[in-house]
Every structure is written in C-alpha cells, then in structure tokens.
C-alpha positions as CSV (number, residue, x, y, z in Angstrom):
1,M,0.4,0.4,-0.2
2,V,1.1,3.5,-0.7
3,E,0.1,6.6,1.7
4,K,-1.9,9.1,-0.5
5,Q,-2.0,12.5,0.1
6,I,-3.7,15.5,-0.5
7,P,-2.1,18.5,0.6
8,L,-5.0,20.7,1.3
9,V,-2.9,22.8,3.8
10,C,0.8,23.0,2.9
11,P,3.2,24.5,6.1
12,T,5.8,27.0,5.1
13,R,8.6,26.2,6.7
14,G,10.3,29.1,6.5
15,E,9.7,28.7,2.8
16,R,8.0,31.1,0.2
17,L,5.4,28.7,-0.9
18,L,2.9,29.7,-4.2
19,G,0.1,27.7,-4.9
20,L,-0.6,27.3,-9.1
21,I,-3.7,26.0,-10.7
22,I,-3.3,25.6,-14.4
23,T,-6.0,25.2,-17.0
24,Y,-6.2,23.7,-20.3
25,D,-8.7,22.4,-23.0
26,I,-7.8,19.0,-23.7
27,K,-7.5,17.9,-26.9
28,P,-6.9,14.1,-28.3
29,G,-3.6,13.3,-27.7
30,T,-2.3,16.7,-26.3
31,R,-3.6,15.8,-22.4
32,K,-0.3,13.6,-21.1
33,L,2.4,16.2,-23.8
34,L,1.0,19.4,-22.0
35,I,1.6,18.0,-18.1
36,E,5.2,17.0,-18.9
37,E,5.8,20.1,-21.4
38,I,4.9,22.5,-17.8
39,I,6.1,20.0,-15.4
40,K,9.8,20.4,-17.5
41,A,8.8,24.0,-17.6
42,L,9.1,24.2,-14.1
43,Y,12.2,22.2,-13.2
44,E,13.6,24.2,-16.4
45,I,12.8,27.9,-14.4
46,E,15.5,27.5,-11.7
47,Y,13.7,29.5,-9.2
48,T,11.0,27.3,-8.2
49,D,10.6,23.6,-6.6
50,I,7.8,21.9,-6.9
51,K,6.1,20.5,-3.8
52,A,3.3,18.6,-4.5
53,S,0.5,18.4,-7.3
54,I,-3.0,17.1,-7.9
55,Y,-4.4,16.6,-11.3
56,N,-7.5,16.6,-11.9
57,K,-10.1,16.7,-15.4
58,R,-13.5,18.0,-15.5
59,E,-15.4,17.9,-18.9
60,D,-13.2,19.0,-22.0
61,K,-10.4,20.9,-19.4
62,A,-7.6,19.7,-17.1
63,I,-6.7,21.3,-14.0
64,L,-3.4,20.9,-12.5
65,F,-2.6,21.8,-8.6
66,L,0.9,23.1,-7.8
67,Y,2.5,23.9,-4.7
68,L,5.6,25.3,-5.4
69,T,8.2,27.1,-3.1
70,L,10.3,30.0,-4.6
71,V,13.8,29.7,-4.1
72,K,15.3,33.0,-5.1
73,P,14.0,35.7,-2.8
74,N,13.7,38.6,-5.0
75,I,11.1,36.4,-7.4
76,E,7.3,37.0,-7.5
77,P,4.2,34.9,-8.4
78,E,4.3,37.1,-11.7
79,D,7.4,35.8,-12.7
80,V,6.8,32.6,-12.4
81,I,3.6,32.8,-14.5
82,R,5.1,34.7,-17.2
83,E,7.6,32.7,-17.6
84,L,5.3,29.3,-17.7
85,K,3.1,30.9,-20.3
86,R,6.3,32.0,-22.2
87,R,7.6,28.2,-22.1
88,V,4.2,26.6,-22.2
89,K,1.7,27.7,-24.6
90,G,-2.5,27.3,-24.3
91,I,-2.4,27.5,-20.7
92,N,-4.7,29.5,-18.0
93,V,-2.8,30.3,-14.8
94,T,-3.9,31.8,-11.3
95,Y,-2.2,31.7,-8.2
96,I,-2.5,31.4,-4.5
97,L,-0.2,32.7,-1.4
98,P,0.1,31.6,2.1
99,Q,-3.2,33.1,3.8
100,T,-0.6,32.8,7.7
101,P,3.2,32.8,7.9
102,L,3.0,29.1,8.7
103,A,0.5,27.7,6.1
104,L,-0.6,28.3,2.4
105,I,-4.3,26.4,2.7
106,D,-6.0,25.5,-0.5
107,T,-9.2,27.7,-1.3
108,I,-9.3,27.1,-5.1
109,G,-9.6,23.0,-5.3
110,Y,-13.1,23.3,-4.0
111,P,-15.6,21.2,-3.7
112,L,-13.5,18.5,-3.1
113,K,-14.9,15.3,-5.0
114,S,-14.1,11.3,-5.8
115,G,-15.5,10.8,-8.9
116,D,-18.3,12.8,-9.5
117,I,-19.5,13.0,-5.3
118,R,-18.9,15.2,-3.1
119,I,-16.2,14.8,0.0
120,F,-15.3,16.0,3.3
121,A,-12.2,15.4,5.1
122,F,-12.0,15.7,8.2
123,D,-8.5,14.6,10.4
124,E,-7.8,12.3,12.9
125,K,-6.6,14.7,15.7
126,A,-10.4,16.0,15.2
127,I,-12.0,13.3,15.4
128,N,-10.4,12.1,18.2
129,S,-11.0,15.7,20.1
130,A,-14.2,15.0,19.6
131,F,-15.0,11.8,20.6
132,T,-13.0,12.2,24.1
133,E,-15.3,14.9,24.8
134,M,-18.2,13.3,24.0
135,Y,-17.2,10.8,26.5
136,R,-16.2,12.9,29.1
137,R,-19.3,14.9,28.9
138,M,-22.0,12.4,28.5
139,G,-20.2,8.8,29.3
140,A,-22.1,5.4,27.7
141,T,-24.6,7.8,26.0
142,A,-21.6,8.7,23.9
143,L,-21.2,4.8,22.7
144,V,-24.6,4.6,21.9
145,I,-25.2,8.1,19.7
146,L,-21.8,7.5,17.5
147,F,-23.0,3.8,17.1
148,Y,-26.2,4.8,15.7
149,I,-24.3,7.8,14.1
150,G,-22.4,5.3,12.5
151,L,-25.3,2.8,11.6
152,Y,-27.0,5.4,9.5
153,I,-23.3,7.0,7.6
154,G,-22.9,2.8,6.5
155,K,-26.8,2.6,5.2
156,S,-25.9,6.4,3.6
157,I,-22.7,5.2,2.1
158,V,-24.2,2.1,0.3
159,K,-27.2,4.3,-1.0
160,S,-24.7,6.8,-2.4
161,Y,-22.3,4.1,-4.0
162,Y,-24.0,1.4,-4.9
163,N,-24.7,2.2,-8.4
164,T,-21.0,3.4,-8.7
165,L,-19.3,0.3,-7.5
166,F,-22.4,-2.5,-9.3
167,G,-24.2,-0.2,-12.2
168,G,-28.1,-1.4,-12.1
169,R,-27.1,-4.9,-11.2
170,V,-28.3,-6.1,-7.8
171,E,-24.8,-7.8,-6.6
172,D,-24.4,-11.0,-4.4
173,V,-24.6,-9.6,-1.0
174,E,-21.5,-11.3,0.0
175,T,-19.5,-9.7,-3.2
176,A,-21.5,-6.1,-2.4
177,F,-20.9,-6.5,1.0
178,T,-16.8,-6.9,0.5
179,A,-16.6,-4.5,-1.7
180,F,-18.1,-1.9,0.2
181,L,-15.5,-2.6,3.3
182,Y,-12.4,-1.7,0.6
183,L,-14.8,1.5,-0.1
184,L,-14.1,2.5,3.6
185,Q,-10.3,1.8,2.7
186,A,-10.6,3.8,0.3
187,L,-12.3,6.8,2.3
188,G,-9.5,6.5,5.0
189,W,-11.6,4.8,7.8
190,G,-9.5,1.5,7.9
191,R,-8.3,-2.0,6.2
192,M,-11.1,-4.5,6.8
193,E,-11.4,-8.1,6.3
194,V,-14.2,-10.4,6.1
195,L,-13.6,-13.1,8.4
196,K,-16.5,-15.2,8.1
197,F,-20.0,-14.8,5.7
198,S,-23.0,-16.5,6.5
199,D,-26.8,-16.2,6.3
200,R,-26.7,-15.5,10.1
201,E,-23.4,-14.4,11.1
202,V,-20.7,-12.5,10.0
203,V,-17.3,-11.9,11.0
204,V,-15.1,-8.7,10.4
205,R,-11.8,-7.5,11.5
206,A,-11.1,-4.1,11.1
207,R,-6.9,-2.9,11.3
208,D,-5.5,0.7,12.0
209,V,-9.6,2.4,12.3
210,I,-8.6,5.9,11.9
211,G,-8.0,7.9,15.3
212,L,-8.3,4.3,17.0
213,L,-4.8,3.9,18.5
214,A,-4.5,7.3,19.7
215,R,-7.5,6.9,22.0
216,T,-7.0,3.3,23.0
217,S,-3.0,3.7,24.1
218,G,-1.9,3.6,27.7
219,E,-5.2,2.2,29.1
220,T,-6.4,-1.5,29.3
221,Q,-8.7,-1.8,26.8
222,T,-11.6,-4.8,26.9
223,P,-14.1,-5.8,24.0
224,G,-17.1,-4.4,24.2
225,S,-16.9,-0.4,23.9
226,I,-14.2,0.4,21.8
227,D,-15.1,1.3,18.6
228,P,-18.8,1.9,18.5
229,L,-18.5,4.1,15.5
230,T,-17.2,1.9,13.1
231,R,-19.0,-1.1,15.0
232,G,-22.3,0.8,13.3
233,L,-20.7,2.1,10.5
234,I,-20.2,-1.7,9.0
235,A,-23.9,-2.8,10.3
236,G,-25.3,-0.5,8.5
237,I,-23.3,-1.3,5.4
238,L,-24.8,-4.7,6.4
239,S,-28.3,-4.1,6.8
240,E,-28.6,-2.0,3.7
241,I,-27.2,-4.4,1.3
242,T,-29.3,-7.4,2.9
243,G,-32.0,-5.6,4.0
244,R,-32.2,-6.9,7.2
245,D,-31.2,-5.7,10.7
246,W,-28.1,-7.3,12.3
247,R,-26.5,-6.8,15.8
248,G,-22.8,-6.4,16.4
249,K,-20.4,-6.6,19.1
250,E,-16.8,-6.4,19.8
251,I,-15.0,-10.0,20.1
252,D,-11.7,-9.2,20.1
253,F,-8.8,-6.1,20.0
254,S,-5.3,-5.6,20.1
255,I,-2.4,-3.4,19.5
256,R,0.1,-5.0,16.8
257,D,3.1,-3.5,15.3
258,G,1.6,0.1,16.6
259,E,-2.0,-0.7,14.6
260,T,-5.3,-1.2,16.3
261,E,-6.9,-4.5,15.3
262,V,-10.5,-4.7,16.2
263,V,-12.8,-8.0,15.4
264,F,-16.2,-7.1,15.4
265,K,-19.5,-10.0,15.2
266,Y,-22.7,-9.7,13.5
267,T,-25.9,-12.0,14.0
268,L,-29.1,-11.7,12.3
269,V,-31.8,-10.1,14.5
C-alpha cells in the first residue's frame, strides 16, 4: 500500500510558498504532452521547486494544482507565471499565496470530490478530540450516539455508492459487502477484512481504524465499547445491502506493530 497525500494545507516551514492553478483545454493526444511540458518547464525555471501536485479533469478541461517553493528572494508569482506561459502555450494560470505565516490553505480546489461524489476531509486529531469530549461529558450515552451515527452513515454510503460500484445490477450480498469494506479503506477509515460470511453471522476484522490507536493507548481495553462508530458503520452497510437488521459486538481487540485490530461479530436480529 502507498500513502495517498491530499495537500489541503501546506506548511510553509519558513519557505516562500506559491500555489498555482493551471487549466487548459483537452484535445486528443495533448493531455499527457502538456502535463510533461508544464512539469519540465517548472523544473527548468531555476527559481522554483515543486512541493506537491494534483491533477484533475472536468469535461474538456484539465486542471493541475501545483505547490511551489520560490527559491530566490526577489522573484514574484507574476514572474513565475510569465515565464511558464512563455514556455508552455495554451494554458491559463492563477495563483494563491499563504494565508498565514505558517501555511498555505487551498481555497481554490473546491468542492472536494471523489469522482462525482462530493466529500469532506476531517483529520483524526479533530475526530479524537470530539470523541474524547463526548465520552467525558456523556459517558455511556456517547457510545450509543456514536453507534447510531455510524449505522446511518453506513446505510447512506451504500445508497450513495451502490450504482457507482455495480451499476443497475443487484450484486450478490457477500460480494457487495466486501466491496463496501474496500470502499471504507479507500475513504481512509481503516483496513477491513471479512473473516466469516453466512446468512446469519458475519465476522469482520478492522485494522488501523483512523484515530483509534490514540484513543486506546495507555489503557487496558476490553472488547465491548472500544469502537462503537465503526461497529455501527459496518452494521449500517450490512443492513442496507441485505435489507435485514444485524446486531454487532466486539469480540477481540489488540494492538500489533503500532496498529489497532478489532474483530466485530454480527448476528441476524
């Protein structure tokens, strides 16, 4: 597996950062050529250094997001754009600068999407802080709330992505369920594996769930109330796919090589 970076916020680390947004019309046989030309030109312009890039396509337009470091003190963004447009014809270029002394925040790449579906990025520190505060203030009630949040999110994920994954075809339930567990990994939630799938019992192992290591470190954990959100999430997916209600519980928990591992068992209600 390869870590996927989405540079929504780029720390400046004392450097002069510049965000470039480059758009151009897509014509047959030109897309790859123009990307290569742009990257080559930026490397040839000696006063810039590429930090990160994201490529996107919308209808007949190509969109390239680039984060650069200006390595010479007297160079301005307009100088970079002028030189780039001189070297590469047919492109439109705009730019953004850091909004604070410490970071450049991407305010151009909006909305955030996965394919045609709009998504929202939420970091694990914020998730952990919210969960910790819920536990502190609400006790066991927080566990119930998190389970039901997960349950209905799981159901909604199936409704949102089913046609994307399978078109108009009704897929075999085990195949569909496994595909949606892969989707949870693609969405960044954790790595899921089906250990058992039958008409009345399903067992799933969830590894490296986002934020769970920080929430469970330093304490002895007993399966039962470790991760109600993921338990609900999987239950929601399972229920929506099968059209039946399932009851889930945690049956095992461990931390191995710096990763959490929770095993959930679901039985038909």
